[in-house]
C-alpha positions as CSV (number, residue, x, y, z in Angstrom):
1,G,14.5,-7.4,-10.1
2,R,14.6,-8.7,-13.6
3,A,11.8,-9.1,-16.1
4,V,11.7,-11.4,-19.1
5,S,9.8,-10.5,-22.2
6,S,7.6,-13.4,-23.3
7,A,7.8,-12.4,-27.0
8,D,11.5,-12.6,-27.5
9,G,13.0,-13.7,-24.2
10,R,14.9,-10.5,-23.6
11,R,15.7,-9.6,-20.0
12,S,15.6,-6.1,-18.5
13,A,16.1,-4.6,-15.1
14,V,13.1,-3.5,-13.1
15,G,13.5,-0.7,-10.4
16,Q,12.5,-1.6,-6.9
17,T,9.4,0.1,-5.5
18,D,10.2,2.2,-2.4
19,W,7.1,1.7,-0.4
20,H,8.3,3.9,2.5
21,D,8.8,6.8,0.1
22,L,5.4,6.3,-1.4
23,E,3.8,6.3,2.0
24,E,5.7,9.3,3.1
25,R,4.4,11.3,0.1
26,R,0.8,10.1,0.7
27,F,1.1,11.1,4.3
28,A,2.4,14.6,3.3
29,R,-0.6,15.0,0.9
30,T,-3.0,13.9,3.6
31,I,-1.6,16.4,6.1
32,A,-1.6,19.2,3.5
33,E,-5.3,18.5,2.7
34,T,-6.2,18.5,6.4
35,L,-4.4,21.8,7.0
36,E,-6.2,23.3,3.9
37,G,-9.5,22.6,5.7
38,L,-8.2,24.1,8.9
39,A,-6.9,27.2,7.1
40,R,-10.5,28.2,6.3
41,D,-11.1,28.5,10.1
42,K,-10.0,32.1,10.8
43,S,-10.1,31.5,14.5
44,I,-6.9,29.5,14.2
45,P,-4.1,32.0,14.2
46,G,-1.6,29.9,12.3
47,F,0.4,26.6,12.1
48,I,3.7,25.4,13.5
49,I,5.0,22.5,11.4
50,A,7.3,20.0,13.0
51,A,8.7,17.2,10.8
52,P,11.9,15.5,9.8
53,P,13.7,17.4,6.9
54,R,12.6,15.1,4.1
55,T,9.0,15.0,5.3
56,L,9.1,18.8,5.7
57,A,10.2,19.2,2.1
58,E,7.3,17.0,0.9
59,L,4.9,19.0,3.1
60,R,6.1,22.3,1.6
61,Q,5.5,21.0,-1.9
62,S,2.0,19.9,-0.9
63,F,0.8,23.0,0.9
64,N,-1.4,25.5,-1.0
65,A,-1.0,29.3,-0.7
66,D,-3.6,29.6,2.1
67,V,-1.7,27.2,4.3
68,K,1.8,28.6,3.4
69,E,0.7,32.1,4.5
70,R,-0.6,30.8,7.9
71,I,2.7,29.0,8.8
72,I,4.2,30.6,11.9
73,A,7.3,28.3,12.2
74,E,8.8,25.2,10.9
75,L,10.9,22.8,13.0
């Protein structure tokens, strides 16, 4: 898109919002927070994470140390 400054009439480009990307990042944070809560339950032996590559990368960045040490496999 384009934006026009009301002060001097200059135009500038405006980047497009990638709503899918924003939602994917929010989803990864939500999953990471949920797994953090489950990681406190010592009766759960570990986690197997299955996700598309891009989502898996987002998840890896969002996981805390407790979750990371309990991951058994990633698909």
